[in-house]
DRENMI-195916 format. One record per residue: z, y, x of N, C-alpha, C in turn; residue number from 1; residue in three letters. Coordinates in steps of 0.1 Angstrom, whole numbers. Layout:
% DRENMI-195916
{nup:Z | nnorth:Y | neast:X | caup:Z | canorth:Y | caeast:X | cup:Z | cnorth:Y | ceast:X | num:NUM | residu:ala}
...
//
This chain:
% DRENMI-195916
{nup:-331 | nnorth:237 | neast:-877 | caup:-318 | canorth:231 | caeast:-881 | cup:-311 | cnorth:242 | ceast:-889 | num:1 | residu:met}
{nup:-306 | nnorth:239 | neast:-900 | caup:-298 | canorth:248 | caeast:-908 | cup:-283 | cnorth:247 | ceast:-904 | num:2 | residu:leu}
{nup:-277 | nnorth:259 | neast:-903 | caup:-263 | canorth:259 | caeast:-900 | cup:-255 | cnorth:263 | ceast:-913 | num:3 | residu:leu}
{nup:-243 | nnorth:258 | neast:-914 | caup:-235 | canorth:262 | caeast:-926 | cup:-231 | cnorth:277 | ceast:-925 | num:4 | residu:pro}
{nup:-230 | nnorth:283 | neast:-937 | caup:-226 | canorth:297 | caeast:-937 | cup:-212 | cnorth:299 | ceast:-932 | num:5 | residu:ser}
{nup:-210 | nnorth:311 | neast:-926 | caup:-196 | canorth:313 | caeast:-921 | cup:-186 | cnorth:313 | ceast:-933 | num:6 | residu:pro}
{nup:-189 | nnorth:317 | neast:-945 | caup:-180 | canorth:316 | caeast:-956 | cup:-176 | cnorth:302 | ceast:-959 | num:7 | residu:ala}
{nup:-185 | nnorth:293 | neast:-958 | caup:-182 | canorth:279 | caeast:-961 | cup:-173 | cnorth:273 | ceast:-950 | num:8 | residu:arg}
{nup:-176 | nnorth:276 | neast:-938 | caup:-167 | canorth:272 | caeast:-927 | cup:-153 | cnorth:277 | ceast:-928 | num:9 | residu:ile}
{nup:-152 | nnorth:290 | neast:-931 | caup:-139 | canorth:296 | caeast:-933 | cup:-131 | cnorth:290 | ceast:-944 | num:10 | residu:leu}
{nup:-138 | nnorth:288 | neast:-956 | caup:-131 | canorth:282 | caeast:-967 | cup:-126 | cnorth:268 | ceast:-964 | num:11 | residu:ser}
{nup:-134 | nnorth:260 | neast:-956 | caup:-129 | canorth:247 | caeast:-952 | cup:-117 | cnorth:248 | ceast:-943 | num:12 | residu:glu}
{nup:-117 | nnorth:258 | neast:-934 | caup:-106 | canorth:259 | caeast:-925 | cup:-93 | cnorth:264 | ceast:-931 | num:13 | residu:leu}
{nup:-95 | nnorth:273 | neast:-941 | caup:-83 | canorth:279 | caeast:-947 | cup:-79 | cnorth:273 | ceast:-961 | num:14 | residu:thr}
{nup:-87 | nnorth:263 | neast:-965 | caup:-84 | canorth:257 | caeast:-978 | cup:-72 | cnorth:248 | ceast:-977 | num:15 | residu:gly}
{nup:-67 | nnorth:243 | neast:-988 | caup:-55 | canorth:234 | caeast:-988 | cup:-59 | cnorth:221 | ceast:-980 | num:16 | residu:pro}
{nup:-49 | nnorth:215 | neast:-973 | caup:-52 | canorth:202 | caeast:-966 | cup:-55 | cnorth:191 | ceast:-976 | num:17 | residu:pro}
{nup:-63 | nnorth:182 | neast:-973 | caup:-65 | canorth:170 | caeast:-981 | cup:-51 | cnorth:163 | ceast:-983 | num:18 | residu:pro}
{nup:-50 | nnorth:156 | neast:-995 | caup:-37 | canorth:149 | caeast:-998 | cup:-34 | cnorth:139 | ceast:-987 | num:19 | residu:ala}
{nup:-44 | nnorth:132 | neast:-981 | caup:-41 | canorth:123 | caeast:-971 | cup:-35 | cnorth:129 | ceast:-959 | num:20 | residu:glu}
{nup:-40 | nnorth:141 | neast:-955 | caup:-34 | canorth:148 | caeast:-944 | cup:-20 | cnorth:152 | ceast:-946 | num:21 | residu:thr}
{nup:-17 | nnorth:157 | neast:-958 | caup:-4 | canorth:161 | caeast:-962 | cup:6 | cnorth:149 | ceast:-961 | num:22 | residu:leu}
{nup:2 | nnorth:138 | neast:-966 | caup:11 | canorth:126 | caeast:-966 | cup:14 | cnorth:122 | ceast:-952 | num:23 | residu:val}
{nup:3 | nnorth:122 | neast:-943 | caup:5 | canorth:118 | caeast:-929 | cup:15 | cnorth:128 | ceast:-922 | num:24 | residu:val}
{nup:13 | nnorth:141 | neast:-925 | caup:21 | canorth:151 | caeast:-918 | cup:36 | cnorth:149 | ceast:-923 | num:25 | residu:glu}
{nup:38 | nnorth:147 | neast:-936 | caup:51 | canorth:145 | caeast:-941 | cup:58 | cnorth:132 | ceast:-936 | num:26 | residu:leu}
{nup:50 | nnorth:122 | neast:-935 | caup:55 | canorth:109 | caeast:-929 | cup:59 | cnorth:111 | ceast:-915 | num:27 | residu:trp}
{nup:51 | nnorth:118 | neast:-907 | caup:54 | canorth:121 | caeast:-893 | cup:67 | cnorth:130 | ceast:-892 | num:28 | residu:asp}
{nup:68 | nnorth:140 | neast:-901 | caup:80 | canorth:148 | caeast:-901 | cup:93 | cnorth:140 | ceast:-904 | num:29 | residu:ala}
{nup:92 | nnorth:130 | neast:-913 | caup:103 | canorth:122 | caeast:-917 | cup:106 | cnorth:112 | ceast:-905 | num:30 | residu:trp}
{nup:96 | nnorth:107 | neast:-899 | caup:98 | canorth:97 | caeast:-888 | cup:104 | cnorth:104 | ceast:-876 | num:31 | residu:ala}
{nup:100 | nnorth:116 | neast:-873 | caup:106 | canorth:123 | caeast:-862 | cup:121 | cnorth:127 | ceast:-865 | num:32 | residu:phe}
{nup:123 | nnorth:131 | neast:-877 | caup:137 | canorth:135 | caeast:-882 | cup:146 | cnorth:122 | ceast:-881 | num:33 | residu:ala}
{nup:140 | nnorth:111 | neast:-885 | caup:148 | canorth:98 | caeast:-885 | cup:152 | cnorth:95 | ceast:-871 | num:34 | residu:glu}
{nup:143 | nnorth:96 | neast:-861 | caup:146 | canorth:93 | caeast:-847 | cup:156 | cnorth:103 | ceast:-842 | num:35 | residu:ile}
{nup:155 | nnorth:116 | neast:-846 | caup:164 | canorth:126 | caeast:-841 | cup:178 | cnorth:123 | ceast:-847 | num:36 | residu:asp}
{nup:179 | nnorth:118 | neast:-859 | caup:192 | canorth:114 | caeast:-865 | cup:198 | cnorth:102 | ceast:-857 | num:37 | residu:ser}
{nup:190 | nnorth:92 | neast:-854 | caup:195 | canorth:81 | caeast:-846 | cup:201 | cnorth:86 | ceast:-832 | num:38 | residu:glu}
{nup:193 | nnorth:94 | neast:-826 | caup:198 | canorth:99 | caeast:-813 | cup:210 | cnorth:108 | ceast:-814 | num:39 | residu:leu}
{nup:211 | nnorth:116 | neast:-825 | caup:223 | canorth:124 | caeast:-827 | cup:235 | cnorth:115 | ceast:-830 | num:40 | residu:ala}
{nup:233 | nnorth:104 | neast:-837 | caup:244 | canorth:94 | caeast:-840 | cup:249 | cnorth:88 | ceast:-827 | num:41 | residu:leu}
{nup:240 | nnorth:84 | neast:-818 | caup:244 | canorth:79 | caeast:-805 | cup:252 | cnorth:89 | ceast:-797 | num:42 | residu:val}
{nup:247 | nnorth:102 | neast:-797 | caup:254 | canorth:112 | caeast:-789 | cup:268 | cnorth:114 | ceast:-795 | num:43 | residu:arg}
{nup:270 | nnorth:113 | neast:-808 | caup:283 | canorth:114 | caeast:-814 | cup:292 | cnorth:103 | ceast:-810 | num:44 | residu:trp}
{nup:287 | nnorth:90 | neast:-811 | caup:294 | canorth:79 | caeast:-807 | cup:299 | cnorth:79 | ceast:-792 | num:45 | residu:trp}
{nup:290 | nnorth:84 | neast:-784 | caup:293 | canorth:84 | caeast:-769 | cup:300 | cnorth:97 | ceast:-764 | num:46 | residu:glu}
{nup:302 | nnorth:106 | neast:-773 | caup:307 | canorth:119 | caeast:-769 | cup:322 | cnorth:118 | ceast:-764 | num:47 | residu:ala}
{nup:325 | nnorth:125 | neast:-754 | caup:339 | canorth:126 | caeast:-749 | cup:347 | cnorth:133 | ceast:-760 | num:48 | residu:ala}
{nup:360 | nnorth:131 | neast:-760 | caup:369 | canorth:137 | caeast:-770 | cup:367 | cnorth:152 | ceast:-772 | num:49 | residu:glu}
{nup:366 | nnorth:160 | neast:-762 | caup:365 | canorth:174 | caeast:-764 | cup:351 | cnorth:178 | ceast:-771 | num:50 | residu:pro}
{nup:341 | nnorth:169 | neast:-770 | caup:328 | canorth:172 | caeast:-775 | cup:325 | cnorth:165 | ceast:-788 | num:51 | residu:asp}
{nup:334 | nnorth:157 | neast:-793 | caup:331 | canorth:149 | caeast:-805 | cup:328 | cnorth:158 | ceast:-817 | num:52 | residu:arg}
{nup:335 | nnorth:169 | neast:-819 | caup:333 | canorth:177 | caeast:-831 | cup:319 | cnorth:184 | ceast:-831 | num:53 | residu:ala}
{nup:315 | nnorth:188 | neast:-819 | caup:302 | canorth:194 | caeast:-818 | cup:291 | cnorth:183 | ceast:-820 | num:54 | residu:his}
{nup:293 | nnorth:172 | neast:-814 | caup:284 | canorth:161 | caeast:-816 | cup:283 | cnorth:156 | ceast:-831 | num:55 | residu:ala}
{nup:294 | nnorth:156 | neast:-838 | caup:294 | canorth:153 | caeast:-852 | cup:286 | cnorth:163 | ceast:-860 | num:56 | residu:tyr}
{nup:288 | nnorth:176 | neast:-857 | caup:281 | canorth:187 | caeast:-864 | cup:266 | cnorth:185 | ceast:-861 | num:57 | residu:ala}
{nup:262 | nnorth:182 | neast:-849 | caup:248 | canorth:179 | caeast:-846 | cup:243 | cnorth:168 | ceast:-854 | num:58 | residu:gly}
{nup:250 | nnorth:157 | neast:-855 | caup:246 | canorth:146 | caeast:-863 | cup:244 | cnorth:149 | ceast:-878 | num:59 | residu:tyr}
{nup:254 | nnorth:157 | neast:-883 | caup:253 | canorth:161 | caeast:-897 | cup:240 | cnorth:169 | ceast:-900 | num:60 | residu:cys}
{nup:237 | nnorth:178 | neast:-890 | caup:225 | canorth:187 | caeast:-892 | cup:213 | cnorth:178 | ceast:-891 | num:61 | residu:ala}
{nup:212 | nnorth:169 | neast:-882 | caup:201 | canorth:160 | caeast:-880 | cup:199 | cnorth:151 | ceast:-893 | num:62 | residu:ala}
{nup:210 | nnorth:147 | neast:-898 | caup:209 | canorth:138 | caeast:-910 | cup:204 | cnorth:147 | ceast:-922 | num:63 | residu:leu}
{nup:208 | nnorth:159 | neast:-923 | caup:203 | canorth:168 | caeast:-934 | cup:188 | cnorth:170 | ceast:-932 | num:64 | residu:glu}
{nup:183 | nnorth:172 | neast:-920 | caup:169 | canorth:174 | caeast:-917 | cup:161 | cnorth:161 | ceast:-921 | num:65 | residu:arg}
{nup:167 | nnorth:150 | neast:-918 | caup:160 | canorth:137 | caeast:-922 | cup:160 | cnorth:136 | ceast:-937 | num:66 | residu:glu}
{nup:171 | nnorth:140 | neast:-944 | caup:171 | canorth:139 | caeast:-959 | cup:160 | cnorth:148 | ceast:-965 | num:67 | residu:thr}
{nup:160 | nnorth:160 | neast:-960 | caup:150 | canorth:170 | caeast:-965 | cup:135 | cnorth:165 | ceast:-962 | num:68 | residu:gln}
{nup:133 | nnorth:159 | neast:-951 | caup:120 | canorth:154 | caeast:-948 | cup:116 | cnorth:142 | ceast:-957 | num:69 | residu:ala}
{nup:126 | nnorth:133 | neast:-959 | caup:124 | canorth:122 | caeast:-968 | cup:121 | cnorth:126 | ceast:-983 | num:70 | residu:ala}
{nup:128 | nnorth:136 | neast:-987 | caup:126 | canorth:142 | caeast:-1001 | cup:112 | cnorth:148 | ceast:-1002 | num:71 | residu:leu}
{nup:108 | nnorth:155 | neast:-992 | caup:94 | canorth:161 | caeast:-992 | cup:84 | cnorth:150 | ceast:-993 | num:72 | residu:ala}
{nup:85 | nnorth:139 | neast:-985 | caup:76 | canorth:128 | caeast:-985 | cup:77 | cnorth:121 | ceast:-999 | num:73 | residu:leu}
{nup:88 | nnorth:119 | neast:-1004 | caup:90 | canorth:112 | caeast:-1017 | cup:83 | cnorth:120 | ceast:-1028 | num:74 | residu:glu}
{nup:85 | nnorth:133 | neast:-1028 | caup:79 | canorth:142 | caeast:-1038 | cup:64 | cnorth:141 | ceast:-1037 | num:75 | residu:thr}
{nup:58 | nnorth:142 | neast:-1025 | caup:44 | canorth:141 | caeast:-1024 | cup:39 | cnorth:128 | ceast:-1029 | num:76 | residu:gln}
{nup:46 | nnorth:117 | neast:-1026 | caup:41 | canorth:104 | caeast:-1030 | cup:42 | cnorth:102 | ceast:-1045 | num:77 | residu:leu}
{nup:53 | nnorth:108 | neast:-1051 | caup:54 | canorth:108 | caeast:-1066 | cup:43 | cnorth:115 | ceast:-1072 | num:78 | residu:arg}
{nup:39 | nnorth:127 | neast:-1067 | caup:28 | canorth:135 | caeast:-1072 | cup:15 | cnorth:128 | ceast:-1072 | num:79 | residu:leu}
{nup:13 | nnorth:119 | neast:-1062 | caup:0 | canorth:111 | caeast:-1061 | cup:2 | cnorth:97 | ceast:-1066 | num:80 | residu:thr}
{nup:13 | nnorth:94 | neast:-1072 | caup:16 | canorth:80 | caeast:-1077 | cup:16 | cnorth:70 | ceast:-1065 | num:81 | residu:asn}
{nup:20 | nnorth:75 | neast:-1054 | caup:21 | canorth:66 | caeast:-1042 | cup:7 | cnorth:63 | ceast:-1036 | num:82 | residu:gly}
{nup:-3 | nnorth:70 | neast:-1040 | caup:-16 | canorth:67 | caeast:-1035 | cup:-22 | cnorth:81 | ceast:-1030 | num:83 | residu:thr}
{nup:-32 | nnorth:80 | neast:-1022 | caup:-39 | canorth:91 | caeast:-1017 | cup:-53 | cnorth:91 | ceast:-1024 | num:84 | residu:val}
{nup:-56 | nnorth:103 | neast:-1031 | caup:-69 | canorth:103 | caeast:-1038 | cup:-81 | cnorth:101 | ceast:-1029 | num:85 | residu:pro}
{nup:-91 | nnorth:95 | neast:-1033 | caup:-103 | canorth:92 | caeast:-1025 | cup:-109 | cnorth:106 | ceast:-1022 | num:86 | residu:ala}
{nup:-115 | nnorth:107 | neast:-1010 | caup:-121 | canorth:119 | caeast:-1006 | cup:-134 | cnorth:121 | ceast:-1014 | num:87 | residu:ala}
{nup:-137 | nnorth:134 | neast:-1017 | caup:-149 | canorth:136 | caeast:-1025 | cup:-162 | cnorth:135 | ceast:-1017 | num:88 | residu:ala}
//
């Protein structure tokens, strides 16, 4: 039985991720950021008066993270015309 060369294995491990993997990772990042934003919004709504300013700041930060994650996903989808190239 022939084994792949170490150089081939290493290049597969260190090479760029397939486009499909990148889209999935960016989608996950956006989805988690969106959930975090929702939870931060609820914390802001339910915060007692002394804590409202901090809760609002937390919500703004979560919303910014969600925006950045959505922009990264949008950029990747635009680069691939909304599709994932077929694997070689």
